[in-house]
C-alpha positions, 0 to 999 in steps of 0.5 A: 652101941646105942646112943645116950641122951641127957633129957631134962624137964618138970619133974616127974616120974610114975612106973609102969605095970611092971615097976618100970621108970617112966618119965613125964615129959610135957612139950618143952623138954631140953634133948641133947645126944652125949657126944661117945668118948670117941667124938670125945677124944676129938678136939671139937668137942673136948671143951663141951665133954669136959664140962659135961663130966663135971655137970653130970655128977652134980645132976646124977645126985638131983635126979635119975639119968640113964648111965652112959659111957664116962667121956673123958675129955 
């Protein structure tokens, strides 16, 4: 199964020759691997997952993010 990442940086999108979205990254983006659903069940990740489940929906309204599995606290 693939991994899901949150990538934050300067705004800037473009498309390739097939019309697929490409995101331009400069030298200072923030990249964070999102925990899997099973990792969210572990007590050490529960608070992180709870915060992410609050943060990500509001962020998706402002920017395009890859849809990953819904993380449960």
